[in-house]
Each structure stands twice: as C-alpha cells, then as structure tokens.
PDB file of N, CA, C and O in Angstrom:
ATOM      1  N   UNK A   1      31.391 124.433 146.895  1.00  0.00           N
ATOM      2  CA  UNK A   1      32.742 124.524 147.382  1.00  0.00           C
ATOM      3  C   UNK A   1      32.834 123.788 148.719  1.00  0.00           C
ATOM      4  O   UNK A   1      32.034 124.035 149.621  1.00  0.00           O
ATOM      5  N   UNK A   2      33.793 122.900 148.842  1.00  0.00           N
ATOM      6  CA  UNK A   2      34.003 122.126 150.063  1.00  0.00           C
ATOM      7  C   UNK A   2      34.942 122.884 150.991  1.00  0.00           C
ATOM      8  O   UNK A   2      35.996 123.362 150.572  1.00  0.00           O
ATOM      9  N   UNK A   3      34.545 122.987 152.261  1.00  0.00           N
ATOM     10  CA  UNK A   3      35.380 123.669 153.248  1.00  0.00           C
ATOM     11  C   UNK A   3      35.568 122.797 154.472  1.00  0.00           C
ATOM     12  O   UNK A   3      34.649 122.096 154.895  1.00  0.00           O
ATOM     13  N   UNK A   4      36.771 122.844 155.043  1.00  0.00           N
ATOM     14  CA  UNK A   4      37.113 122.163 156.291  1.00  0.00           C
ATOM     15  C   UNK A   4      37.680 123.224 157.213  1.00  0.00           C
ATOM     16  O   UNK A   4      38.714 123.819 156.908  1.00  0.00           O
ATOM     17  N   UNK A   5      37.021 123.473 158.341  1.00  0.00           N
ATOM     18  CA  UNK A   5      37.442 124.527 159.277  1.00  0.00           C
ATOM     19  C   UNK A   5      37.610 125.860 158.555  1.00  0.00           C
ATOM     20  O   UNK A   5      38.585 126.577 158.781  1.00  0.00           O
ATOM     21  N   UNK A   6      36.658 126.188 157.688  1.00  0.00           N
ATOM     22  CA  UNK A   6      36.625 127.454 156.942  1.00  0.00           C
ATOM     23  C   UNK A   6      37.692 127.564 155.849  1.00  0.00           C
ATOM     24  O   UNK A   6      37.842 128.631 155.254  1.00  0.00           O
ATOM     25  N   UNK A   7      38.436 126.490 155.572  1.00  0.00           N
ATOM     26  CA  UNK A   7      39.459 126.497 154.527  1.00  0.00           C
ATOM     27  C   UNK A   7      38.949 125.683 153.345  1.00  0.00           C
ATOM     28  O   UNK A   7      38.451 124.571 153.519  1.00  0.00           O
ATOM     29  N   UNK A   8      39.073 126.239 152.140  1.00  0.00           N
ATOM     30  CA  UNK A   8      38.629 125.538 150.938  1.00  0.00           C
ATOM     31  C   UNK A   8      39.474 124.296 150.698  1.00  0.00           C
ATOM     32  O   UNK A   8      40.703 124.350 150.744  1.00  0.00           O
ATOM     33  N   UNK A   9      38.803 123.177 150.441  1.00  0.00           N
ATOM     34  CA  UNK A   9      39.472 121.908 150.142  1.00  0.00           C
ATOM     35  C   UNK A   9      39.386 121.688 148.638  1.00  0.00           C
ATOM     36  O   UNK A   9      38.300 121.746 148.060  1.00  0.00           O
ATOM     37  N   UNK A  10      40.522 121.438 148.008  1.00  0.00           N
ATOM     38  CA  UNK A  10      40.546 121.245 146.555  1.00  0.00           C
ATOM     39  C   UNK A  10      40.901 119.794 146.235  1.00  0.00           C
ATOM     40  O   UNK A  10      41.090 118.977 147.137  1.00  0.00           O
ATOM     41  N   UNK A  11      40.991 119.485 144.945  1.00  0.00           N
ATOM     42  CA  UNK A  11      41.370 118.136 144.518  1.00  0.00           C
ATOM     43  C   UNK A  11      42.787 117.803 144.943  1.00  0.00           C
ATOM     44  O   UNK A  11      43.162 116.631 144.947  1.00  0.00           O
ATOM     45  N   UNK A  12      43.573 118.784 145.297  1.00  0.00           N
ATOM     46  CA  UNK A  12      44.938 118.563 145.788  1.00  0.00           C
ATOM     47  C   UNK A  12      44.940 117.635 147.001  1.00  0.00           C
ATOM     48  O   UNK A  12      45.920 116.927 147.233  1.00  0.00           O
ATOM     49  N   UNK A  13      43.852 117.628 147.778  1.00  0.00           N
ATOM     50  CA  UNK A  13      43.787 116.813 148.989  1.00  0.00           C
ATOM     51  C   UNK A  13      43.424 115.356 148.711  1.00  0.00           C
ATOM     52  O   UNK A  13      43.296 114.570 149.649  1.00  0.00           O
ATOM     53  N   UNK A  14      43.258 114.985 147.460  1.00  0.00           N
ATOM     54  CA  UNK A  14      43.128 113.576 147.119  1.00  0.00           C
ATOM     55  C   UNK A  14      41.723 113.022 147.009  1.00  0.00           C
ATOM     56  O   UNK A  14      41.538 111.817 147.182  1.00  0.00           O
ATOM     57  N   UNK A  15      40.730 113.837 146.731  1.00  0.00           N
ATOM     58  CA  UNK A  15      39.396 113.295 146.475  1.00  0.00           C
ATOM     59  C   UNK A  15      39.404 112.692 145.081  1.00  0.00           C
ATOM     60  O   UNK A  15      39.483 113.412 144.085  1.00  0.00           O
ATOM     61  N   UNK A  16      39.322 111.383 145.014  1.00  0.00           N
ATOM     62  CA  UNK A  16      39.293 110.723 143.725  1.00  0.00           C
ATOM     63  C   UNK A  16      38.502 109.436 143.852  1.00  0.00           C
ATOM     64  O   UNK A  16      38.089 109.048 144.945  1.00  0.00           O
ATOM     65  N   UNK A  17      38.300 108.788 142.730  1.00  0.00           N
ATOM     66  CA  UNK A  17      37.581 107.519 142.713  1.00  0.00           C
ATOM     67  C   UNK A  17      38.464 106.473 142.052  1.00  0.00           C
ATOM     68  O   UNK A  17      39.394 106.802 141.316  1.00  0.00           O
ATOM     69  N   UNK A  18      38.165 105.219 142.319  1.00  0.00           N
ATOM     70  CA  UNK A  18      38.875 104.149 141.628  1.00  0.00           C
ATOM     71  C   UNK A  18      37.968 102.937 141.525  1.00  0.00           C
ATOM     72  O   UNK A  18      37.031 102.761 142.304  1.00  0.00           O
ATOM     73  N   UNK A  19      38.275 102.113 140.544  1.00  0.00           N
ATOM     74  CA  UNK A  19      37.578 100.839 140.364  1.00  0.00           C
ATOM     75  C   UNK A  19      38.581  99.843 139.795  1.00  0.00           C
ATOM     76  O   UNK A  19      39.342 100.168 138.884  1.00  0.00           O
ATOM     77  N   UNK A  20      38.577  98.643 140.332  1.00  0.00           N
ATOM     78  CA  UNK A  20      39.450  97.576 139.848  1.00  0.00           C
ATOM     79  C   UNK A  20      38.569  96.445 139.332  1.00  0.00           C
ATOM     80  O   UNK A  20      37.662  95.985 140.025  1.00  0.00           O
ATOM     81  N   UNK A  21      38.844  96.006 138.117  1.00  0.00           N
ATOM     82  CA  UNK A  21      38.090  94.923 137.490  1.00  0.00           C
ATOM     83  C   UNK A  21      39.003  93.725 137.299  1.00  0.00           C
ATOM     84  O   UNK A  21      40.202  93.879 137.067  1.00  0.00           O
ATOM     85  N   UNK A  22      38.433  92.532 137.397  1.00  0.00           N
ATOM     86  CA  UNK A  22      39.187  91.323 137.077  1.00  0.00           C
ATOM     87  C   UNK A  22      38.233  90.262 136.563  1.00  0.00           C
ATOM     88  O   UNK A  22      37.019  90.362 136.747  1.00  0.00           O
ATOM     89  N   UNK A  23      38.781  89.258 135.926  1.00  0.00           N
ATOM     90  CA  UNK A  23      37.963  88.167 135.419  1.00  0.00           C
ATOM     91  C   UNK A  23      37.819  88.204 133.920  1.00  0.00           C
ATOM     92  O   UNK A  23      38.648  88.766 133.204  1.00  0.00           O
ATOM     93  N   UNK A  24      36.752  87.595 133.467  1.00  0.00           N
ATOM     94  CA  UNK A  24      36.448  87.515 132.040  1.00  0.00           C
ATOM     95  C   UNK A  24      35.051  88.072 131.812  1.00  0.00           C
ATOM     96  O   UNK A  24      34.343  88.414 132.759  1.00  0.00           O
ATOM     97  N   UNK A  25      34.670  88.157 130.567  1.00  0.00           N
ATOM     98  CA  UNK A  25      33.321  88.653 130.260  1.00  0.00           C
ATOM     99  C   UNK A  25      32.236  87.744 130.825  1.00  0.00           C
ATOM    100  O   UNK A  25      31.121  88.198 131.084  1.00  0.00           O
ATOM    101  N   UNK A  26      32.552  86.458 131.020  1.00  0.00           N
ATOM    102  CA  UNK A  26      31.580  85.512 131.571  1.00  0.00           C
ATOM    103  C   UNK A  26      31.535  85.504 133.095  1.00  0.00           C
ATOM    104  O   UNK A  26      30.546  85.072 133.687  1.00  0.00           O
ATOM    105  N   UNK A  27      32.589  85.973 133.722  1.00  0.00           N
ATOM    106  CA  UNK A  27      32.640  85.967 135.183  1.00  0.00           C
ATOM    107  C   UNK A  27      33.577  87.098 135.625  1.00  0.00           C
ATOM    108  O   UNK A  27      34.789  86.910 135.722  1.00  0.00           O
ATOM    109  N   UNK A  28      33.002  88.263 135.889  1.00  0.00           N
ATOM    110  CA  UNK A  28      33.784  89.459 136.209  1.00  0.00           C
ATOM    111  C   UNK A  28      33.522  89.911 137.636  1.00  0.00           C
ATOM    112  O   UNK A  28      32.471  89.627 138.211  1.00  0.00           O
ATOM    113  N   UNK A  29      34.495  90.620 138.198  1.00  0.00           N
ATOM    114  CA  UNK A  29      34.351  91.198 139.538  1.00  0.00           C
ATOM    115  C   UNK A  29      34.861  92.638 139.502  1.00  0.00           C
ATOM    116  O   UNK A  29      35.739  92.982 138.711  1.00  0.00           O
ATOM    117  N   UNK A  30      34.296  93.465 140.367  1.00  0.00           N
ATOM    118  CA  UNK A  30      34.715  94.863 140.479  1.00  0.00           C
ATOM    119  C   UNK A  30      34.751  95.240 141.954  1.00  0.00           C
ATOM    120  O   UNK A  30      33.931  94.774 142.745  1.00  0.00           O
ATOM    121  N   UNK A  31      35.702  96.085 142.311  1.00  0.00           N
ATOM    122  CA  UNK A  31      35.784  96.659 143.656  1.00  0.00           C
ATOM    123  C   UNK A  31      36.297  98.078 143.509  1.00  0.00           C
ATOM    124  O   UNK A  31      37.047  98.378 142.581  1.00  0.00           O
ATOM    125  N   UNK A  32      35.897  98.954 144.421  1.00  0.00           N
ATOM    126  CA  UNK A  32      36.373 100.327 144.328  1.00  0.00           C
ATOM    127  C   UNK A  32      35.789 101.204 145.412  1.00  0.00           C
ATOM    128  O   UNK A  32      35.145 100.728 146.346  1.00  0.00           O
ATOM    129  N   UNK A  33      36.028 102.499 145.266  1.00  0.00           N
ATOM    130  CA  UNK A  33      35.420 103.453 146.183  1.00  0.00           C
ATOM    131  C   UNK A  33      35.237 104.803 145.509  1.00  0.00           C
ATOM    132  O   UNK A  33      35.852 105.096 144.484  1.00  0.00           O
ATOM    133  N   UNK A  34      34.386 105.607 146.102  1.00  0.00           N
ATOM    134  CA  UNK A  34      34.160 106.967 145.626  1.00  0.00           C
ATOM    135  C   UNK A  34      33.629 107.820 146.762  1.00  0.00           C
ATOM    136  O   UNK A  34      33.265 107.316 147.824  1.00  0.00           O
ATOM    137  N   UNK A  35      33.590 109.117 146.518  1.00  0.00           N
ATOM    138  CA  UNK A  35      33.077 110.056 147.514  1.00  0.00           C
ATOM    139  C   UNK A  35      31.712 110.560 147.070  1.00  0.00           C
ATOM    140  O   UNK A  35      31.379 110.560 145.885  1.00  0.00           O
ATOM    141  N   UNK A  36      30.932 110.992 148.059  1.00  0.00           N
ATOM    142  CA  UNK A  36      29.613 111.560 147.762  1.00  0.00           C
ATOM    143  C   UNK A  36      29.232 112.533 148.872  1.00  0.00           C
ATOM    144  O   UNK A  36      29.778 112.485 149.974  1.00  0.00           O
ATOM    145  N   UNK A  37      28.308 113.395 148.570  1.00  0.00           N
ATOM    146  CA  UNK A  37      27.774 114.314 149.570  1.00  0.00           C
ATOM    147  C   UNK A  37      26.858 113.554 150.520  1.00  0.00           C
ATOM    148  O   UNK A  37      26.251 112.555 150.135  1.00  0.00           O
ATOM    149  N   UNK A  38      26.758 114.020 151.752  1.00  0.00           N
ATOM    150  CA  UNK A  38      25.967 113.279 152.738  1.00  0.00           C
ATOM    151  C   UNK A  38      24.509 113.150 152.331  1.00  0.00           C
ATOM    152  O   UNK A  38      23.863 112.167 152.695  1.00  0.00           O
ATOM    153  N   UNK A  39      23.969 114.105 151.590  1.00  0.00           N
ATOM    154  CA  UNK A  39      22.569 113.994 151.170  1.00  0.00           C
ATOM    155  C   UNK A  39      22.379 113.041 149.995  1.00  0.00           C
ATOM    156  O   UNK A  39      21.244 112.821 149.570  1.00  0.00           O
ATOM    157  N   UNK A  40      23.452 112.471 149.461  1.00  0.00           N
ATOM    158  CA  UNK A  40      23.371 111.501 148.371  1.00  0.00           C
ATOM    159  C   UNK A  40      23.453 110.051 148.849  1.00  0.00           C
ATOM    160  O   UNK A  40      23.194 109.136 148.068  1.00  0.00           O
ATOM    161  N   UNK A  41      23.806 109.823 150.114  1.00  0.00           N
ATOM    162  CA  UNK A  41      24.083 108.479 150.625  1.00  0.00           C
ATOM    163  C   UNK A  41      22.916 107.519 150.394  1.00  0.00           C
ATOM    164  O   UNK A  41      23.126 106.436 149.847  1.00  0.00           O
ATOM    165  N   UNK A  42      21.718 107.873 150.785  1.00  0.00           N
ATOM    166  CA  UNK A  42      20.567 106.963 150.674  1.00  0.00           C
ATOM    167  C   UNK A  42      20.284 106.592 149.218  1.00  0.00           C
ATOM    168  O   UNK A  42      20.038 105.424 148.915  1.00  0.00           O
ATOM    169  N   UNK A  43      20.315 107.566 148.324  1.00  0.00           N
ATOM    170  CA  UNK A  43      20.041 107.278 146.910  1.00  0.00           C
ATOM    171  C   UNK A  43      21.125 106.398 146.294  1.00  0.00           C
ATOM    172  O   UNK A  43      20.826 105.531 145.472  1.00  0.00           O
ATOM    173  N   UNK A  44      22.374 106.613 146.684  1.00  0.00           N
ATOM    174  CA  UNK A  44      23.468 105.797 146.158  1.00  0.00           C
ATOM    175  C   UNK A  44      23.343 104.360 146.656  1.00  0.00           C
ATOM    176  O   UNK A  44      23.508 103.419 145.880  1.00  0.00           O
ATOM    177  N   UNK A  45      23.052 104.183 147.950  1.00  0.00           N
ATOM    178  CA  UNK A  45      22.838 102.831 148.494  1.00  0.00           C
ATOM    179  C   UNK A  45      21.760 102.122 147.690  1.00  0.00           C
ATOM    180  O   UNK A  45      21.943 100.972 147.290  1.00  0.00           O
ATOM    181  N   UNK A  46      20.653 102.785 147.450  1.00  0.00           N
ATOM    182  CA  UNK A  46      19.527 102.188 146.734  1.00  0.00           C
ATOM    183  C   UNK A  46      19.927 101.801 145.309  1.00  0.00           C
ATOM    184  O   UNK A  46      19.625 100.695 144.861  1.00  0.00           O
ATOM    185  N   UNK A  47      20.600 102.698 144.599  1.00  0.00           N
ATOM    186  CA  UNK A  47      21.003 102.418 143.217  1.00  0.00           C
ATOM    187  C   UNK A  47      21.976 101.251 143.142  1.00  0.00           C
ATOM    188  O   UNK A  47      21.861 100.405 142.256  1.00  0.00           O
ATOM    189  N   UNK A  48      22.928 101.198 144.059  1.00  0.00           N
ATOM    190  CA  UNK A  48      23.876 100.090 144.050  1.00  0.00           C
ATOM    191  C   UNK A  48      23.176  98.767 144.356  1.00  0.00           C
ATOM    192  O   UNK A  48      23.404  97.774 143.665  1.00  0.00           O
ATOM    193  N   UNK A  49      22.331  98.745 145.379  1.00  0.00           N
ATOM    194  CA  UNK A  49      21.619  97.513 145.756  1.00  0.00           C
ATOM    195  C   UNK A  49      20.741  97.012 144.610  1.00  0.00           C
ATOM    196  O   UNK A  49      20.685  95.809 144.354  1.00  0.00           O
ATOM    197  N   UNK A  50      20.065  97.912 143.930  1.00  0.00           N
ATOM    198  CA  UNK A  50      19.199  97.530 142.813  1.00  0.00           C
ATOM    199  C   UNK A  50      19.989  96.928 141.654  1.00  0.00           C
ATOM    200  O   UNK A  50      19.417  96.241 140.808  1.00  0.00           O
ATOM    201  N   UNK A  51      21.282  97.178 141.608  1.00  0.00           N
ATOM    202  CA  UNK A  51      22.110  96.688 140.512  1.00  0.00           C
ATOM    203  C   UNK A  51      23.128  95.639 140.948  1.00  0.00           C
ATOM    204  O   UNK A  51      24.100  95.377 140.240  1.00  0.00           O
ATOM    205  N   UNK A  52      22.901  95.037 142.122  1.00  0.00           N
ATOM    206  CA  UNK A  52      23.718  93.926 142.574  1.00  0.00           C
ATOM    207  C   UNK A  52      25.111  94.278 143.062  1.00  0.00           C
ATOM    208  O   UNK A  52      25.987  93.415 143.105  1.00  0.00           O
ATOM    209  N   UNK A  53      25.329  95.528 143.429  1.00  0.00           N
ATOM    210  CA  UNK A  53      26.623  95.962 143.950  1.00  0.00           C
ATOM    211  C   UNK A  53      26.523  96.031 145.471  1.00  0.00           C
ATOM    212  O   UNK A  53      25.620  96.671 146.011  1.00  0.00           O
ATOM    213  N   UNK A  54      27.456  95.368 146.162  1.00  0.00           N
ATOM    214  CA  UNK A  54      27.466  95.326 147.628  1.00  0.00           C
ATOM    215  C   UNK A  54      28.245  96.508 148.190  1.00  0.00           C
ATOM    216  O   UNK A  54      29.352  96.796 147.735  1.00  0.00           O
ATOM    217  N   UNK A  55      27.677  97.189 149.172  1.00  0.00           N
ATOM    218  CA  UNK A  55      28.386  98.245 149.890  1.00  0.00           C
ATOM    219  C   UNK A  55      29.205  97.583 150.989  1.00  0.00           C
ATOM    220  O   UNK A  55      28.663  96.850 151.816  1.00  0.00           O
ATOM    221  N   UNK A  56      30.501  97.839 150.999  1.00  0.00           N
ATOM    222  CA  UNK A  56      31.406  97.237 151.971  1.00  0.00           C
ATOM    223  C   UNK A  56      31.579  98.155 153.175  1.00  0.00           C
ATOM    224  O   UNK A  56      31.608  97.684 154.312  1.00  0.00           O
ATOM    225  N   UNK A  57      31.695  99.457 152.938  1.00  0.00           N
ATOM    226  CA  UNK A  57      31.903 100.409 154.036  1.00  0.00           C
ATOM    227  C   UNK A  57      31.487 101.802 153.602  1.00  0.00           C
ATOM    228  O   UNK A  57      31.599 102.167 152.431  1.00  0.00           O
ATOM    229  N   UNK A  58      31.008 102.566 154.560  1.00  0.00           N
ATOM    230  CA  UNK A  58      30.744 103.990 154.372  1.00  0.00           C
ATOM    231  C   UNK A  58      31.349 104.697 155.569  1.00  0.00           C
ATOM    232  O   UNK A  58      31.097 104.324 156.714  1.00  0.00           O
ATOM    233  N   UNK A  59      32.146 105.715 155.300  1.00  0.00           N
ATOM    234  CA  UNK A  59      32.808 106.417 156.405  1.00  0.00           C
ATOM    235  C   UNK A  59      33.193 107.821 155.963  1.00  0.00           C
ATOM    236  O   UNK A  59      33.072 108.168 154.788  1.00  0.00           O
ATOM    237  N   UNK A  60      33.646 108.608 156.894  1.00  0.00           N
ATOM    238  CA  UNK A  60      34.163 109.924 156.553  1.00  0.00           C
ATOM    239  C   UNK A  60      35.578 110.053 157.102  1.00  0.00           C
ATOM    240  O   UNK A  60      35.970 109.325 158.014  1.00  0.00           O
ATOM    241  N   UNK A  61      36.339 110.986 156.539  1.00  0.00           N
ATOM    242  CA  UNK A  61      37.721 111.207 156.951  1.00  0.00           C
ATOM    243  C   UNK A  61      37.855 112.500 157.742  1.00  0.00           C
ATOM    244  O   UNK A  61      38.826 112.692 158.474  1.00  0.00           O
ATOM    245  N   UNK A  62      36.890 113.370 157.594  1.00  0.00           N
ATOM    246  CA  UNK A  62      36.963 114.683 158.206  1.00  0.00           C
ATOM    247  C   UNK A  62      35.862 114.830 159.246  1.00  0.00           C
ATOM    248  O   UNK A  62      34.970 113.988 159.351  1.00  0.00           O
ATOM    249  N   UNK A  63      35.938 115.909 160.008  1.00  0.00           N
ATOM    250  CA  UNK A  63      34.964 116.106 161.076  1.00  0.00           C
ATOM    251  C   UNK A  63      34.073 117.315 160.833  1.00  0.00           C
ATOM    252  O   UNK A  63      32.870 117.241 161.082  1.00  0.00           O
ATOM    253  N   UNK A  64      34.610 118.400 160.366  1.00  0.00           N
ATOM    254  CA  UNK A  64      33.844 119.639 160.249  1.00  0.00           C
ATOM    255  C   UNK A  64      33.723 120.149 158.819  1.00  0.00           C
ATOM    256  O   UNK A  64      33.561 121.351 158.608  1.00  0.00           O
ATOM    257  N   UNK A  65      33.797 119.258 157.832  1.00  0.00           N
ATOM    258  CA  UNK A  65      33.706 119.719 156.454  1.00  0.00           C
ATOM    259  C   UNK A  65      32.267 120.105 156.128  1.00  0.00           C
ATOM    260  O   UNK A  65      31.322 119.538 156.676  1.00  0.00           O
ATOM    261  N   UNK A  66      32.115 121.060 155.246  1.00  0.00           N
ATOM    262  CA  UNK A  66      30.809 121.502 154.780  1.00  0.00           C
ATOM    263  C   UNK A  66      30.862 121.639 153.276  1.00  0.00           C
ATOM    264  O   UNK A  66      31.734 122.351 152.778  1.00  0.00           O
ATOM    265  N   UNK A  67      29.998 121.014 152.534  1.00  0.00           N
ATOM    266  CA  UNK A  67      29.013 120.023 152.971  1.00  0.00           C
ATOM    267  C   UNK A  67      29.695 118.721 153.399  1.00  0.00           C
ATOM    268  O   UNK A  67      30.870 118.498 153.106  1.00  0.00           O
ATOM    269  N   UNK A  68      28.941 117.868 154.094  1.00  0.00           N
ATOM    270  CA  UNK A  68      29.475 116.596 154.580  1.00  0.00           C
ATOM    271  C   UNK A  68      29.844 115.663 153.436  1.00  0.00           C
ATOM    272  O   UNK A  68      29.067 115.497 152.496  1.00  0.00           O
ATOM    273  N   UNK A  69      31.019 115.055 153.509  1.00  0.00           N
ATOM    274  CA  UNK A  69      31.512 114.140 152.485  1.00  0.00           C
ATOM    275  C   UNK A  69      31.654 112.746 153.082  1.00  0.00           C
ATOM    276  O   UNK A  69      32.211 112.579 154.167  1.00  0.00           O
ATOM    277  N   UNK A  70      31.139 111.738 152.359  1.00  0.00           N
ATOM    278  CA  UNK A  70      31.265 110.350 152.788  1.00  0.00           C
ATOM    279  C   UNK A  70      31.996 109.546 151.716  1.00  0.00           C
ATOM    280  O   UNK A  70      31.877 109.827 150.524  1.00  0.00           O
ATOM    281  N   UNK A  71      32.741 108.557 152.151  1.00  0.00           N
ATOM    282  CA  UNK A  71      33.487 107.674 151.275  1.00  0.00           C
ATOM    283  C   UNK A  71      32.803 106.310 151.292  1.00  0.00           C
ATOM    284  O   UNK A  71      32.508 105.778 152.362  1.00  0.00           O
ATOM    285  N   UNK A  72      32.551 105.746 150.121  1.00  0.00           N
ATOM    286  CA  UNK A  72      31.846 104.479 150.008  1.00  0.00           C
ATOM    287  C   UNK A  72      32.736 103.478 149.289  1.00  0.00           C
ATOM    288  O   UNK A  72      33.257 103.770 148.213  1.00  0.00           O
ATOM    289  N   UNK A  73      32.913 102.298 149.877  1.00  0.00           N
ATOM    290  CA  UNK A  73      33.654 101.198 149.268  1.00  0.00           C
ATOM    291  C   UNK A  73      32.643 100.141 148.823  1.00  0.00           C
ATOM    292  O   UNK A  73      31.672  99.876 149.530  1.00  0.00           O
ATOM    293  N   UNK A  74      32.865  99.544 147.664  1.00  0.00           N
ATOM    294  CA  UNK A  74      31.895  98.601 147.110  1.00  0.00           C
ATOM    295  C   UNK A  74      32.591  97.444 146.410  1.00  0.00           C
ATOM    296  O   UNK A  74      33.787  97.497 146.126  1.00  0.00           O
ATOM    297  N   UNK A  75      31.815  96.391 146.137  1.00  0.00           N
ATOM    298  CA  UNK A  75      32.276  95.299 145.291  1.00  0.00           C
ATOM    299  C   UNK A  75      31.072  94.625 144.659  1.00  0.00           C
ATOM    300  O   UNK A  75      29.954  94.720 145.166  1.00  0.00           O
ATOM    301  N   UNK A  76      31.308  93.953 143.562  1.00  0.00           N
ATOM    302  CA  UNK A  76      30.242  93.221 142.896  1.00  0.00           C
ATOM    303  C   UNK A  76      30.835  92.206 141.936  1.00  0.00           C
ATOM    304  O   UNK A  76      32.023  92.251 141.617  1.00  0.00           O
ATOM    305  N   UNK A  77      29.998  91.297 141.484  1.00  0.00           N
ATOM    306  CA  UNK A  77      30.435  90.318 140.495  1.00  0.00           C
ATOM    307  C   UNK A  77      29.272  89.987 139.587  1.00  0.00           C
ATOM    308  O   UNK A  77      28.110  90.164 139.952  1.00  0.00           O
ATOM    309  N   UNK A  78      29.591  89.510 138.419  1.00  0.00           N
ATOM    310  CA  UNK A  78      28.532  89.170 137.474  1.00  0.00           C
ATOM    311  C   UNK A  78      29.078  88.947 136.082  1.00  0.00           C
ATOM    312  O   UNK A  78      30.266  88.689 135.890  1.00  0.00           O
ATOM    313  N   UNK A  79      28.192  89.051 135.125  1.00  0.00           N
ATOM    314  CA  UNK A  79      28.515  88.840 133.718  1.00  0.00           C
ATOM    315  C   UNK A  79      28.537  90.192 133.031  1.00  0.00           C
ATOM    316  O   UNK A  79      27.614  90.990 133.190  1.00  0.00           O
ATOM    317  N   UNK A  80      29.587  90.450 132.268  1.00  0.00           N
ATOM    318  CA  UNK A  80      29.663  91.692 131.496  1.00  0.00           C
ATOM    319  C   UNK A  80      28.638  91.629 130.372  1.00  0.00           C
ATOM    320  O   UNK A  80      28.470  90.587 129.737  1.00  0.00           O
ATOM    321  N   UNK A  81      27.960  92.728 130.128  1.00  0.00           N
ATOM    322  CA  UNK A  81      26.941  92.775 129.076  1.00  0.00           C
ATOM    323  C   UNK A  81      27.414  93.648 127.936  1.00  0.00           C
ATOM    324  O   UNK A  81      28.011  94.700 128.161  1.00  0.00           O
ATOM    325  N   UNK A  82      27.154  93.221 126.724  1.00  0.00           N
ATOM    326  CA  UNK A  82      27.417  94.044 125.550  1.00  0.00           C
ATOM    327  C   UNK A  82      26.123  94.709 125.153  1.00  0.00           C
ATOM    328  O   UNK A  82      25.125  94.035 124.897  1.00  0.00           O
ATOM    329  N   UNK A  83      26.131  96.024 125.100  1.00  0.00           N
ATOM    330  CA  UNK A  83      24.919  96.768 124.727  1.00  0.00           C
ATOM    331  C   UNK A  83      25.005  97.236 123.311  1.00  0.00           C
ATOM    332  O   UNK A  83      24.079  97.880 122.816  1.00  0.00           O
TER     333      UNK A  83
END
C-alpha cells in the first residue's frame, strides 16, 4: 500500500504507464514512461540497457511517500521481431 503523509494513495492519483510507437516493422521507435519502487531502479536500468532502451529521465513527484516511487522515461529504436 502506497502512502503519502500517512494517507493512502490510490490509482485515482494518476499512477499509470504509457508507450508510444511509430515507424514500420523495419524501423520502429518507442518512447514512454512508467513508475517503479525505489528498490527496483537498479534492476530496471540494467534490463533496459541490456535491451537497447535508453533511459531519458528518472525522478519522483512526491517527497514523503512510502514506499518510495520513481518515474522513469525511456526511448528506443530498432527492428520489430516476429516470434
């Protein structure tokens, strides 16, 4: 449960993710953002870097939330793969 100043924070406050894609299967690009817990930051950075996704920004919007929440913005480009 996420709390800010001892008050429960719900999805009503706008925690969501998004991704925007453009291009073709031969040349595609993606940009977006998502939230993560502060103890997930290092693992997420590593996973994105290993897969060619660039981290554009990491920041927080709140000051006293528990657990700590960080927002990550990213972008990448490449070839779409059919599995």
